RODO-2510 file (C-alpha; in nm, 4 decimals, decimal comma):
residues 620
     n   res          X          Y          Z
     1     m    -2,3703    -1,3189    -8,3265
     2     k    -2,0611    -1,4116    -8,1319
     3     k    -1,9852    -1,7802    -8,1284
     4     a    -1,9792    -1,9419    -7,7814
     5     m    -1,6595    -2,0860    -7,6434
     6     p    -1,6425    -2,4668    -7,7084
     7     t    -1,6542    -2,6937    -7,4088
     8     d    -1,3822    -2,9362    -7,3101
     9     q    -1,5911    -3,2293    -7,4340
    10     e    -1,6302    -3,0707    -7,7795
    11     l    -1,2577    -3,0313    -7,8265
    12     t    -1,0442    -3,3018    -7,9867
    13     p    -0,6742    -3,3413    -7,8990
    14     s    -0,5949    -3,1566    -8,2236
    15     s    -0,8277    -2,8641    -8,1444
    16     k    -0,6931    -2,8457    -7,7884
    17     f    -0,3400    -2,8248    -7,9284
    18     h    -0,4434    -2,5414    -8,1583
    19     y    -0,6217    -2,3506    -7,8748
    20     v    -0,3121    -2,3730    -7,6570
    21     h    -0,0810    -2,2454    -7,9286
    22     l    -0,3141    -1,9929    -8,1005
    23     s    -0,5035    -1,8347    -7,8036
    24     g    -0,4249    -1,6994    -7,4587
    25     r    -0,0738    -1,5654    -7,4238
    26     d     0,0321    -1,7025    -7,7667
    27     a    -0,2518    -1,5402    -7,9565
    28     g    -0,1122    -1,3733    -8,2702
    29     r     0,2368    -1,5104    -8,2221
    30     a     0,2262    -1,8579    -8,3738
    31     r     0,1883    -1,9326    -8,7447
    32     c     0,0737    -2,2584    -8,9045
    33     n     0,4012    -2,3265    -9,0837
    34     d     0,5809    -2,3015    -8,7477
    35     c     0,4714    -2,6623    -8,6923
    36     h     0,3267    -2,7880    -9,0235
    37     q     0,5496    -2,8626    -9,3172
    38     s     0,2647    -2,8062    -9,5695
    39     l    -0,1029    -2,7213    -9,5578
    40     d    -0,1809    -2,7988    -9,9198
    41     t    -0,3760    -3,1127    -9,8421
    42     p    -0,5172    -3,2526    -9,5156
    43     e    -0,2806    -3,5463    -9,5382
    44     e     0,0215    -3,3179    -9,5666
    45     a    -0,1077    -3,1068    -9,2778
    46     k    -0,0908    -3,4084    -9,0517
    47     n     0,2838    -3,4302    -9,1018
    48     i     0,4370    -3,2350    -8,8156
    49     d     0,8066    -3,1909    -8,7678
    50     r     0,8489    -3,2071    -8,3893
    51     n     1,1983    -3,0750    -8,4210
    52     k     1,0402    -2,7344    -8,4860
    53     c     0,9044    -2,7398    -8,1313
    54     a     1,2619    -2,6834    -8,0158
    55     v     1,2394    -2,3269    -8,1457
    56     c     1,0129    -2,2316    -7,8505
    57     h     1,0392    -2,5192    -7,6080
    58     g     1,4017    -2,6198    -7,6416
    59     v     1,5762    -2,9381    -7,7516
    60     q     1,5203    -3,1035    -7,4103
    61     f     1,1465    -3,0623    -7,4450
    62     v     1,1476    -3,2203    -7,7899
    63     n     1,3602    -3,5150    -7,6788
    64     i     1,1238    -3,5887    -7,3930
    65     a     0,8136    -3,5403    -7,6112
    66     n     0,9356    -3,8075    -7,8523
    67     k     0,8996    -4,0590    -7,5693
    68     e     0,5602    -4,2138    -7,5074
    69     s     0,6048    -4,3186    -7,1457
    70     k     0,3991    -4,1814    -6,8518
    71     e     0,7126    -4,0455    -6,6856
    72     a     0,7851    -3,8449    -7,0000
    73     k     0,4444    -3,6733    -6,9804
    74     q     0,5033    -3,5806    -6,6132
    75     m     0,8450    -3,4378    -6,7040
    76     l     0,6832    -3,2349    -6,9836
    77     d     0,4310    -3,0907    -6,7361
    78     q     0,7085    -2,9949    -6,4942
    79     l     0,9153    -2,8412    -6,7695
    80     a     0,6132    -2,6482    -6,8985
    81     v     0,5556    -2,4926    -6,5525
    82     k     0,9262    -2,4128    -6,5280
    83     n     0,9106    -2,2265    -6,8577
    84     g     0,6144    -2,0179    -6,7387
    85     l     0,3228    -2,2351    -6,8481
    86     d     0,0486    -2,2820    -6,5902
    87     c    -0,3324    -2,2913    -6,5620
    88     n    -0,3554    -1,9168    -6,6196
    89     s    -0,1952    -1,9640    -6,9593
    90     c    -0,5263    -2,0965    -7,0899
    91     h    -0,7854    -2,0601    -6,8154
    92     p    -0,8946    -1,7537    -6,6150
    93     q    -0,9352    -1,7449    -6,2390
    94     h    -1,2809    -1,8494    -6,1201
    95     g    -1,5376    -1,5795    -6,1762
    96     e    -1,8098    -1,4322    -5,9556
    97     s    -2,0153    -1,7518    -5,9831
    98     k    -1,7367    -1,9298    -5,7912
    99     d    -1,7918    -2,2431    -6,0009
   100     l    -1,5055    -2,4751    -6,0804
   101     k    -1,5756    -2,4925    -6,4541
   102     a    -1,2625    -2,3881    -6,6421
   103     v    -1,3121    -2,1855    -6,9585
   104     m    -1,0627    -2,0771    -7,2171
   105     l    -0,8933    -1,7401    -7,1923
   106     r    -1,0142    -1,4715    -7,4253
   107     p    -0,7446    -1,3017    -7,6265
   108     a    -0,6630    -0,9500    -7,5148
   109     a    -0,8135    -0,7135    -7,7642
   110     g    -0,6050    -0,4504    -7,9349
   111     k    -0,2692    -0,5854    -7,8219
   112     k     0,0228    -0,5379    -8,0547
   113     i     0,2794    -0,8119    -8,0566
   114     d     0,6460    -0,7297    -8,0345
   115     a     0,8158    -1,0202    -8,2108
   116     k     1,1505    -0,9286    -8,0604
   117     k     1,0366    -1,0085    -7,7021
   118     t     1,0692    -1,3591    -7,5732
   119     l     0,8122    -1,5628    -7,3881
   120     e     0,9726    -1,5013    -7,0479
   121     v     0,9303    -1,1213    -7,0576
   122     y     0,6192    -1,0908    -7,2739
   123     n     0,3021    -1,0924    -7,0628
   124     p     0,0544    -0,8383    -7,1951
   125     d    -0,2584    -1,0455    -7,1560
   126     s    -0,5248    -1,0048    -6,8888
   127     v    -0,7073    -1,2721    -6,7018
   128     y    -1,0813    -1,2512    -6,7234
   129     r    -1,2094    -1,2620    -6,3617
   130     g    -1,5542    -1,1590    -6,2474
   131     g    -1,6045    -0,9358    -6,5439
   132     r    -1,2958    -0,7289    -6,4642
   133     a    -0,9508    -0,7240    -6,6156
   134     w    -0,6759    -0,8432    -6,3812
   135     s    -0,3081    -0,8149    -6,4513
   136     w    -0,0238    -0,9754    -6,2520
   137     t    -0,1310    -1,3158    -6,3744
   138     s     0,1671    -1,4992    -6,2293
   139     f     0,1398    -1,3157    -5,8936
   140     a    -0,2297    -1,3961    -5,8678
   141     s    -0,1655    -1,7597    -5,9555
   142     r     0,0876    -1,7973    -5,6755
   143     f    -0,1094    -1,6120    -5,4072
   144     g    -0,4641    -1,7188    -5,4663
   145     g    -0,5547    -1,4542    -5,7166
   146     m    -0,7155    -1,2125    -5,4631
   147     s    -0,7327    -0,8399    -5,5245
   148     v    -0,5379    -0,5850    -5,3218
   149     s    -0,8489    -0,4945    -5,1255
   150     g    -0,9045    -0,8635    -5,0592
   151     w    -0,5572    -0,9025    -4,9154
   152     l    -0,6024    -0,5864    -4,7002
   153     i    -0,9233    -0,7276    -4,5598
   154     f    -0,7542    -1,0623    -4,4967
   155     f    -0,4619    -0,9140    -4,3052
   156     s    -0,6905    -0,6782    -4,1081
   157     i    -0,8786    -0,9761    -3,9632
   158     v    -0,6072    -1,0461    -3,7012
   159     p    -0,5856    -0,6949    -3,5455
   160     l    -0,9619    -0,6539    -3,5673
   161     t    -1,0054    -0,9855    -3,3876
   162     v    -0,7596    -0,8783    -3,1160
   163     l    -0,9390    -0,5457    -3,0738
   164     g    -1,2667    -0,7315    -3,0514
   165     f    -1,1385    -0,9569    -2,7738
   166     l    -0,9983    -0,6544    -2,5884
   167     g    -1,3313    -0,4749    -2,6139
   168     v    -1,5252    -0,7755    -2,4860
   169     d    -1,2773    -0,8251    -2,1994
   170     t    -1,3007    -0,4571    -2,1053
   171     i    -1,6780    -0,4739    -2,0906
   172     r    -1,6601    -0,7912    -1,8816
   173     r    -1,4146    -0,6365    -1,6359
   174     r    -1,6258    -0,3237    -1,5981
   175     q    -1,9259    -0,5397    -1,5205
   176     v    -1,7215    -0,7264    -1,2566
   177     q    -1,6098    -0,3954    -1,1050
   178     e    -1,9689    -0,2803    -1,0811
   179     k    -2,0630    -0,6028    -0,9044
   180     l    -1,7680    -0,5713    -0,6630
   181     k    -1,8446    -0,2148    -0,5559
   182     g    -1,8340    -0,2065    -0,1796
   183     r    -1,6724    -0,5494    -0,1603
   184     m    -1,3160    -0,6792    -0,1520
   185     i    -1,1362    -0,9837    -0,2923
   186     d    -0,8991    -1,1924    -0,0847
   187     l    -0,6369    -1,2763    -0,3496
   188     s    -0,5042    -1,5672    -0,1430
   189     n    -0,8229    -1,7686    -0,1818
   190     q    -1,0240    -1,5625    -0,4343
   191     k    -1,3036    -1,5104    -0,1824
   192     v    -1,5181    -1,2003    -0,1974
   193     w    -1,6623    -1,0342     0,1105
   194     e    -1,8487    -0,7169     0,1894
   195     a    -1,5882    -0,4527     0,2697
   196     s    -1,8257    -0,2038     0,4277
   197     s    -1,7196    -0,2367     0,7914
   198     i    -1,7164     0,0508     1,0392
   199     k    -1,7243    -0,1532     1,3579
   200     y    -1,4611     0,0647     1,5263
   201     a    -1,6456     0,3833     1,4259
   202     q    -1,9729     0,2506     1,5696
   203     k    -1,8566     0,3672     1,9135
   204     w    -1,8593     0,7304     1,8039
   205     e    -2,1379     0,9358     1,9562
   206     s    -2,1832     1,1764     1,6634
   207     p    -2,4366     1,0538     1,4014
   208     a    -2,2786     1,2877     1,1458
   209     q    -1,9350     1,1323     1,1938
   210     k    -2,0784     0,7814     1,1740
   211     s    -2,2478     0,8785     0,8471
   212     n    -1,9165     1,0078     0,7111
   213     a    -1,7530     0,6767     0,8018
   214     e    -2,0268     0,4810     0,6214
   215     k    -1,9945     0,6947     0,3079
   216     s    -1,6171     0,6563     0,3043
   217     s    -1,6516     0,2810     0,3563
   218     r    -1,8782     0,2433     0,0539
   219     s    -1,6950     0,4813    -0,1794
   220     r    -1,3502     0,3439    -0,0920
   221     p    -1,3907    -0,0332    -0,0476
   222     v    -1,0363    -0,0866     0,0825
   223     p    -0,8908    -0,0655     0,4358
   224     h    -0,8135     0,2944     0,5301
   225     p    -0,8369     0,5237     0,8332
   226     i    -1,1153     0,7697     0,9067
   227     i    -1,0946     1,0643     1,1461
   228     n    -1,3659     1,1813     1,3866
   229     v    -1,2940     1,5527     1,3557
   230     e    -1,5268     1,6326     1,6444
   231     t    -1,3223     1,4396     1,9020
   232     c    -0,9705     1,4540     1,7522
   233     i    -0,7455     1,6544     1,9859
   234     g    -0,4702     1,7096     1,7280
   235     c    -0,2005     1,5169     1,9131
   236     h    -0,0272     1,3918     1,5930
   237     g    -0,0111     1,0428     1,7466
   238     c    -0,1747     0,8699     1,4500
   239     i     0,0337     1,0697     1,2013
   240     l     0,3603     0,9737     1,3684
   241     a     0,2575     0,6078     1,3968
   242     c     0,1627     0,5693     1,0293
   243     p     0,4604     0,4503     0,8178
   244     q     0,2959     0,5187     0,4798
   245     d     0,2142     0,8933     0,4994
   246     v    -0,1586     0,8224     0,4772
   247     l    -0,2450     1,0891     0,7342
   248     g    -0,1792     1,4604     0,7441
   249     f    -0,2759     1,7556     0,9627
   250     d    -0,5205     2,0402     0,9068
   251     d    -0,3524     2,3469     1,0573
   252     q    -0,6683     2,5551     1,0232
   253     e    -0,9111     2,3174     1,1913
   254     h    -0,6390     2,1552     1,4059
   255     h    -0,7128     1,7874     1,3562
   256     a    -0,5749     1,4926     1,1625
   257     i    -0,6969     1,4285     0,8078
   258     v    -0,6673     1,1459     0,5548
   259     v    -0,4548     1,2640     0,2601
   260     n    -0,3499     0,9417     0,0801
   261     f    -0,6004     0,6686     0,1633
   262     e    -0,4826     0,4531    -0,1284
   263     q    -0,1403     0,4148     0,0357
   264     c    -0,2848     0,2515     0,3479
   265     m    -0,1289    -0,0909     0,4121
   266     e    -0,3610    -0,1724     0,7052
   267     d    -0,0784    -0,1146     0,9539
   268     t    -0,3251    -0,0430     1,2443
   269     g    -0,0591     0,1631     1,4230
   270     c    -0,2587     0,4836     1,3750
   271     q    -0,5582     0,3497     1,5681
   272     l    -0,3405     0,2041     1,8422
   273     a    -0,1655     0,5404     1,8860
   274     c    -0,4874     0,7423     1,9194
   275     p    -0,5241     0,8401     2,2867
   276     t    -0,8891     0,9438     2,2899
   277     a    -1,1690     0,7210     2,4131
   278     p    -1,3192     0,6041     2,1884
   279     q    -1,0421     0,6468     1,9349
   280     s    -1,0856     0,9392     1,6982
   281     c    -0,8725     0,7645     1,4343
   282     v    -1,0020     0,4201     1,3399
   283     l    -0,9594     0,1790     1,0513
   284     i    -1,2623     0,0932     0,8400
   285     n    -1,3059    -0,1899     0,5894
   286     t    -1,0624    -0,4028     0,7851
   287     k    -1,0955    -0,7629     0,9005
   288     k    -0,8213    -0,7246     1,1598
   289     n    -0,8979    -0,7328     1,5295
   290     i    -0,7299    -0,4228     1,6682
   291     r    -0,6447    -0,4184     2,0364
   292     e    -0,8055    -0,1339     2,2254
   293     a    -0,6511    -0,0189     2,5525
   294     p    -0,9084    -0,0159     2,8339
   295     k    -0,9926     0,3404     2,9325
   296     p    -1,2135     0,4505     3,2235
   297     l    -1,5465     0,5812     3,1024
   298     r    -1,6028     0,9476     3,1749
   299     k    -1,8240     1,2287     3,0563
   300     g    -1,7159     1,5071     2,8263
   301     s    -1,5513     1,8401     2,8979
   302     g    -1,8916     2,0016     2,9505
   303     e    -1,9285     1,7903     3,2672
   304     g    -1,5686     1,8440     3,3758
   305     f    -1,4698     1,4840     3,2797
   306     e    -1,6750     1,3361     3,5633
   307     t    -1,6893     0,9566     3,5727
   308     e    -2,0055     0,7945     3,4454
   309     h    -2,0377     0,5517     3,7369
   310     v    -1,9352     0,7565     4,0439
   311     a    -2,0681     1,1099     4,0709
   312     g    -1,8241     1,3593     4,2180
   313     v    -1,5086     1,1837     4,0896
   314     y    -1,3280     1,3414     3,7940
   315     l    -1,0628     1,1793     3,5737
   316     v    -0,7883     1,3846     3,4096
   317     g    -0,4502     1,3159     3,2508
   318     d    -0,2952     0,9730     3,2014
   319     v    -0,5559     0,7827     3,4015
   320     s    -0,8204     0,8969     3,1530
   321     g    -0,6315     0,7244     2,8729
   322     v    -0,5019     1,0452     2,7133
   323     p    -0,1329     1,0691     2,8179
   324     l    -0,0533     1,4139     2,6811
   325     i     0,0934     1,6958     2,8910
   326     r    -0,0908     1,9900     2,7373
   327     n    -0,4129     1,7947     2,7356
   328     a    -0,3692     1,6942     3,1028
   329     i    -0,3105     2,0567     3,2104
   330     k    -0,6181     2,1703     3,0230
   331     e    -0,8329     1,8901     3,1672
   332     g    -0,7181     1,9680     3,5230
   333     r    -0,8285     2,3293     3,4852
   334     v    -1,1631     2,2328     3,3234
   335     a    -1,2386     1,9762     3,5981
   336     v    -1,1774     2,2254     3,8830
   337     d    -1,3844     2,4926     3,7079
   338     k    -1,6772     2,2495     3,6996
   339     i    -1,6166     2,1466     4,0628
   340     a    -1,6166     2,5119     4,1721
   341     e    -1,9488     2,5595     3,9954
   342     k    -2,1057     2,2562     4,1663
   343     v    -1,9623     2,3299     4,5131
   344     k    -2,1025     2,6791     4,4944
   345     a    -2,4445     2,5404     4,4090
   346     e    -2,4431     2,2402     4,6484
   347     g    -2,2345     2,3624     4,9423
   348     k    -1,9667     2,1694     5,1328
   349     g    -2,2130     1,9266     5,2911
   350     g    -2,0026     1,8603     5,6008
   351     a    -1,6721     1,8117     5,4178
   352     d    -1,3408     1,9538     5,5348
   353     y    -1,2210     2,0230     5,1794
   354     d    -1,3933     2,1193     4,8584
   355     v    -1,1724     1,8922     4,6514
   356     a    -0,8985     1,6313     4,6898
   357     i    -0,6441     1,6158     4,4081
   358     i    -0,4798     1,2733     4,3968
   359     g    -0,1617     1,2609     4,1919
   360     i     0,0601     1,5640     4,1268
   361     g     0,1693     1,5384     3,7675
   362     p     0,0794     1,7863     3,4913
   363     g    -0,2951     1,7369     3,5393
   364     g    -0,2707     1,7353     3,9177
   365     i    -0,0565     2,0488     3,9456
   366     a    -0,2893     2,2309     3,7037
   367     a    -0,5951     2,1285     3,9079
   368     t    -0,4278     2,2273     4,2379
   369     a    -0,3138     2,5643     4,1033
   370     r    -0,6611     2,6328     3,9630
   371     a    -0,8254     2,5415     4,2950
   372     a    -0,5899     2,7775     4,4790
   373     e    -0,6574     3,0475     4,2211
   374     l    -1,0349     3,0127     4,2663
   375     g    -1,0081     3,0042     4,6450
   376     l    -1,1294     2,6444     4,6890
   377     s    -1,0141     2,4464     4,9905
   378     y    -0,8086     2,1520     4,8677
   379     i    -0,5845     1,8667     4,9746
   380     a    -0,3133     1,7621     4,7242
   381     l    -0,1828     1,4070     4,7707
   382     e     0,1173     1,2430     4,6008
   383     q     0,2530     0,8976     4,6849
   384     g     0,6074     1,0000     4,5880
   385     r     0,7489     1,3411     4,5190
   386     k     0,5759     1,5898     4,2931
   387     y     0,6172     1,5407     3,9175
   388     a     0,7927     1,2109     3,9994
   389     t     0,7054     1,0369     3,6743
   390     i     0,8393     1,3132     3,4508
   391     a     1,1261     1,4202     3,6767
   392     d     1,2566     1,0663     3,7238
   393     k     1,1481     0,8873     3,4079
   394     y     1,2385     1,1451     3,1442
   395     p     1,6146     1,1679     3,0695
   396     a     1,7977     1,4888     3,1549
   397     g     1,7834     1,7427     2,8752
   398     k     1,4950     1,5615     2,7039
   399     y     1,2864     1,7729     2,4687
   400     v     0,9220     1,7340     2,5675
   401     a     0,6499     1,7967     2,3085
   402     f     0,3498     1,9795     2,4529
   403     n     0,0914     1,7907     2,2530
   404     p    -0,1639     1,8644     2,1344
   405     f    -0,0296     2,2056     2,0323
   406     n    -0,2940     2,4512     1,9206
   407     p    -0,2042     2,8214     1,9356
   408     s    -0,5719     2,9180     1,9198
   409     d    -0,6583     2,6984     2,2200
   410     p    -0,3925     2,7410     2,4923
   411     p    -0,4214     2,5533     2,8238
   412     m    -0,5182     2,8751     3,0055
   413     g    -0,4742     2,8526     3,3760
   414     a    -0,2265     2,9075     3,6546
   415     v     0,0327     2,6690     3,5028
   416     r     0,2492     2,8034     3,2229
   417     l     0,3113     2,5998     2,9085
   418     e     0,4500     2,7945     2,6148
   419     g     0,5068     2,6866     2,2578
   420     p     0,4935     2,3388     2,1020
   421     g     0,7586     2,1981     2,3382
   422     d     1,0706     2,2600     2,5450
   423     l     1,3286     2,0920     2,7685
   424     k     1,2092     1,8897     3,0642
   425     e     1,3918     2,1089     3,3157
   426     k     1,2383     2,4299     3,1802
   427     m     0,8872     2,2839     3,1898
   428     l     0,9259     2,1709     3,5521
   429     g     1,0545     2,5198     3,6366
   430     w     0,7303     2,6702     3,5084
   431     w     0,5320     2,4381     3,7330
   432     d     0,7421     2,5356     4,0327
   433     e     0,6607     2,8976     3,9530
   434     a     0,2884     2,8209     3,9996
   435     v     0,3623     2,6437     4,3296
   436     q     0,5430     2,9505     4,4612
   437     k     0,2947     3,2010     4,3157
   438     f    -0,0093     3,0464     4,4844
   439     n     0,1760     2,9065     4,7845
   440     i     0,0535     2,5595     4,6959
   441     k     0,0901     2,2926     4,9615
   442     i     0,1520     1,9370     4,8389
   443     n     0,1500     1,6321     5,0665
   444     d     0,4456     1,4424     4,9255
   445     f     0,4920     1,0714     4,9970
   446     e     0,1343     1,0359     5,1205
   447     g    -0,0272     0,7707     4,9091
   448     v    -0,4005     0,7054     4,9147
   449     s    -0,5014     0,3719     5,0613
   450     e    -0,8810     0,3895     5,0370
   451     v    -1,1654     0,6121     4,9173
   452     v    -1,5043     0,5612     5,0881
   453     p    -1,8271     0,7371     4,9776
   454     q    -2,0032     0,8697     5,2903
   455     d    -2,3286     1,0676     5,3038
   456     g    -2,2756     1,2562     4,9797
   457     i    -1,9082     1,3209     5,0413
   458     f    -1,5909     1,1112     5,0272
   459     l    -1,3576     0,9893     5,2990
   460     v    -1,0043     0,9709     5,1584
   461     k    -0,7731     0,7558     5,3716
   462     t    -0,3959     0,7708     5,3268
   463     v    -0,0853     0,5968     5,4560
   464     k    -0,0359     0,8915     5,6925
   465     n    -0,4008     0,9534     5,7862
   466     a    -0,5929     0,6365     5,8579
   467     t    -0,8943     0,8406     5,9750
   468     g    -0,9150     1,0086     5,6369
   469     y    -0,9901     1,3470     5,4849
   470     k    -1,3530     1,4466     5,4268
   471     v    -1,3814     1,5960     5,0786
   472     r    -1,6679     1,7091     4,8573
   473     k    -1,5183     1,6169     4,5185
   474     i    -1,2198     1,4151     4,3969
   475     v    -0,9881     1,4744     4,1010
   476     l    -0,7960     1,1626     4,0006
   477     a    -0,4840     1,2770     3,8165
   478     l    -0,2918     0,9530     3,8557
   479     g    -0,0272     0,8383     3,6139
   480     t    -0,0271     0,4955     3,4571
   481     a     0,3210     0,4015     3,5769
   482     a     0,3365     0,1020     3,8084
   483     a     0,6062    -0,1204     3,9514
   484     p     0,8394    -0,2246     3,6655
   485     r     0,8194    -0,5795     3,5411
   486     k     1,0992    -0,8208     3,6192
   487     l     1,3032    -1,0033     3,3565
   488     g     1,2773    -1,3335     3,5403
   489     v     1,6219    -1,4588     3,4387
   490     a     1,9160    -1,6076     3,6258
   491     g     2,1326    -1,3473     3,7968
   492     e     1,8618    -1,0777     3,8101
   493     k     1,8295    -1,0704     4,1891
   494     e     2,2039    -1,0917     4,2415
   495     f     2,2881    -0,7945     4,0161
   496     e     1,9604    -0,5976     4,0392
   497     a     2,1086    -0,3174     4,2462
   498     a     2,4441    -0,3071     4,0710
   499     k     2,3659    -0,3093     3,6997
   500     i     1,9925    -0,3533     3,6229
   501     l     1,7937    -0,0310     3,5635
   502     n     1,4331     0,0350     3,4666
   503     r     1,4587     0,3904     3,3328
   504     l     1,7189     0,6199     3,1844
   505     q     1,7775     0,9355     3,3885
   506     d     2,0719     1,0994     3,2130
   507     p     2,2489     0,9508     2,9087
   508     a     2,5577     1,1547     2,9963
   509     d     2,6143     0,9269     3,2970
   510     f     2,7073     0,6424     3,0624
   511     k     3,0251     0,6723     2,8565
   512     g     3,2223     0,3921     2,6979
   513     k     2,9906     0,1291     2,8476
   514     k     2,8569    -0,1960     2,7119
   515     i     2,4808    -0,1706     2,7528
   516     i     2,1876    -0,4022     2,6812
   517     v     1,8377    -0,2524     2,6430
   518     v     1,5551    -0,5071     2,6711
   519     g     1,2251    -0,3911     2,5219
   520     a     1,0645    -0,2737     2,1978
   521     g     0,8319     0,0092     2,3023
   522     n     0,8869     0,3797     2,2493
   523     s     1,0577     0,4245     2,5884
   524     a     1,3003     0,1363     2,5277
   525     v     1,3864     0,2520     2,1742
   526     e     1,4363     0,6119     2,2850
   527     a     1,6645     0,4991     2,5680
   528     a     1,8697     0,2808     2,3304
   529     v     1,9068     0,5671     2,0818
   530     d     1,9954     0,8222     2,3535
   531     l     2,2645     0,5889     2,4871
   532     t     2,4041     0,5616     2,1338
   533     g     2,4068     0,9300     2,0374
   534     k     2,2109     1,2533     2,0166
   535     r     1,8887     1,2521     1,8203
   536     k     1,8212     1,5023     1,5414
   537     d     1,4870     1,6133     1,3980
   538     d     1,5694     1,4781     1,0504
   539     g     1,5779     1,1171     1,1717
   540     t     1,9564     1,0975     1,2030
   541     v     2,1758     1,0626     1,5125
   542     i     2,5023     1,2356     1,6017
   543     f     2,7420     0,9776     1,7436
   544     p     3,0198     1,0681     1,9902
   545     e     3,3715     1,0527     1,8523
   546     v     3,5130     0,9122     2,1780
   547     d     3,3710     0,7226     2,4749
   548     g     3,0758     0,5931     2,2760
   549     n     2,8620     0,3188     2,4265
   550     e     2,8220    -0,0254     2,2711
   551     v     2,4446    -0,0674     2,2745
   552     s     2,2569    -0,3924     2,2080
   553     l     1,8771    -0,3827     2,1689
   554     v     1,7068    -0,7105     2,2589
   555     v     1,3526    -0,7428     2,1179
   556     r     1,1321    -1,0392     2,2065
   557     s     0,9549    -1,0516     1,8695
   558     d     0,9405    -0,7342     1,6591
   559     f     0,8708    -0,3651     1,7004
   560     p     0,5088    -0,2964     1,7995
   561     k     0,2597    -0,1268     1,5730
   562     d     0,2406     0,1859     1,7918
   563     l     0,6139     0,2571     1,7719
   564     t     0,6325     0,6105     1,6348
   565     l     0,7771     0,6730     1,2910
   566     e     1,0455     0,9026     1,4393
   567     n     1,1661     0,6315     1,6756
   568     k     1,1747     0,3815     1,3888
   569     m     1,3874     0,6193     1,1846
   570     w     1,6309     0,6815     1,4700
   571     v     1,6735     0,3183     1,5742
   572     y     1,7202     0,1913     1,2165
   573     y     1,9668     0,4720     1,1503
   574     c     2,1767     0,3560     1,4462
   575     i     2,1532    -0,0062     1,3303
   576     d     2,2430     0,0789     0,9696
   577     k     2,5451     0,2792     1,0833
   578     g     2,6701    -0,0136     1,2903
   579     r     2,6447     0,1778     1,6186
   580     m     2,3726    -0,0464     1,7604
   581     k     2,3119    -0,4207     1,7397
   582     a     1,9544    -0,5451     1,7370
   583     y     1,8530    -0,8998     1,8329
   584     f     1,4960    -0,9796     1,7225
   585     g     1,3132    -1,2825     1,8557
   586     a     1,5618    -1,2949     2,1418
   587     g     1,5774    -1,2558     2,5196
   588     l     1,8163    -1,2742     2,8101
   589     k     1,9006    -1,6146     2,9526
   590     e     2,1452    -1,5152     3,2250
   591     i     2,3050    -1,2008     3,3679
   592     k     2,6575    -1,2109     3,5084
   593     e     2,8901    -0,9493     3,6499
   594     k     3,0621    -0,8568     3,3219
   595     e     2,8572    -1,0370     3,0578
   596     a     2,5090    -1,1565     2,9625
   597     t     2,3872    -1,4611     2,7707
   598     l     2,1294    -1,4219     2,4915
   599     m     1,8916    -1,6909     2,3710
   600     k     1,6240    -1,7378     2,1092
   601     i     1,2700    -1,7081     2,2399
   602     r     1,1579    -2,0085     2,0362
   603     g     1,3491    -2,3161     2,1352
   604     e     1,5593    -2,1265     2,3912
   605     q     1,8766    -2,1913     2,1938
   606     v     2,1740    -1,9919     2,3129
   607     i     2,2686    -1,7149     2,0690
   608     g     2,5874    -1,6205     2,2462
   609     t     2,7437    -1,4320     2,5372
   610     i     2,8255    -1,0615     2,5027
   611     p     3,0225    -0,8289     2,7333
   612     n     2,7938    -0,6169     2,9497
   613     d     2,8142    -0,3410     3,2104
   614     f     2,4459    -0,2400     3,2439
   615     v     2,1051    -0,3832     3,1566
   616     f     1,8017    -0,1599     3,1016
   617     a     1,4880    -0,3693     3,1533
   618     m     1,2176    -0,1580     2,9892
   619     i     0,9462    -0,4147     2,9315
   620     g     0,6594    -0,2365     3,1081
***
């Protein structure tokens, strides 16, 4: 039976000395006569020559050991560690029981001793730990004595912990996203509100389109536009007004579509540019209050665009809120077709004329030509000369877009309108062709002063006929142009006739002039660009090499939301090239014969005085 290892209490200082020198790493190396002079008798065995210790421990160790002081013992301990002696020399690492009881090392079985090797390089023994042999005794003593797998587990704790936190955070964020579906966060104050808002789409008549708006609002809880494809006329107004390329055009169905809703920056220009009533392009999930231009209420094309409040009166063209040439021509034809149908069914009812067409623009000339074509009796009234708004307001040589262009749905009628657009002069020539073809009579410079309903017909009084014309139906094809607004600055009355203009007729009339354009709308920007150079379709401008104008654009605050993207490109191109100066937040303070004074709108501080030959006041 194997004898148990003695405990620390059972060992005497002599036995401890022998265990240290005859077991552990020194097992089999030391001999008795290495320390004892003689072992013949017990008394002789007690005589130890300490000088022999110097063979293994060195002379310094022996000199210190001969001292009995406490400091000498501490120095011996330090020197022993320095020479490779530590706890593992005698004791194993703590076993599986994890108790702190130190036991003596067991000699490594079967180890052959190489007497030639010194203590520093000889380390064949194993530490008994948990029933397993463990080498690298010195490495284990310095680093806690853990196994390789233990260290791998220890160092894997950090990345595993990080991955755990990431997983928990991901789950938390997904839960937050689920809770926020259909809602938005205001990052400025961390407030959350329901984003599902289709207040501008509520005015749509089609339940199917309203349902589409609601679905889009819930599935895309951010501000973005939505198109009512049933009422969109394909005018490209919203597309041109959007600066972020959110909208596109469906050439097959001929209406605007949303192509990049995530790029929407809630500009609102698309809704402001939509000419239909109610708007076919509206923003949903927005908290902004978007200004809506007042438009007269009228019925649909099936009723000939008859007003909802006064039977027998039909609205077409600009006055209906849809200022588009092709659309106005088409509406004029549709309105007269419906009037012809009703007059045939109802009779004249004591009227002198079947219809009175008031306003001879694109809608008015189309309605008049259609009435003549159908053989209706008509009276055509115009307060100025025919086509006055386009002929006088549009610059010479201006390219006019015939929006909305749809090859599969031409205007169809007596008035010609070919292609997506053409020069102003060519378009007016086509209208004159219809006048000559049908021998149309137009009462120029005969403005209407009063319209009186009378026994189922209307009495239309004019500046030339106070008695009035008795008519069965009325087509209102009036433009929206009114008397231009005044600047209200010093010198305006004095130089109004000489240098202040309200519209640009022909840019070629101005060469080498110093010109100020006041205004920020599309008309003002186009005039400023045309006075600077010739516009190109790619957003650039060709500037004259000689006799170029010095143009200054004075803007009261900033460009409006409904300024088209093309006009923005042209005006900024001119500014970037140094061919146009722009003054934002500014206005005119005084107009003189050869100069004008600019001031800031806020505080009315004088900005400076600039040379000036002409002022274009295009502020509405």
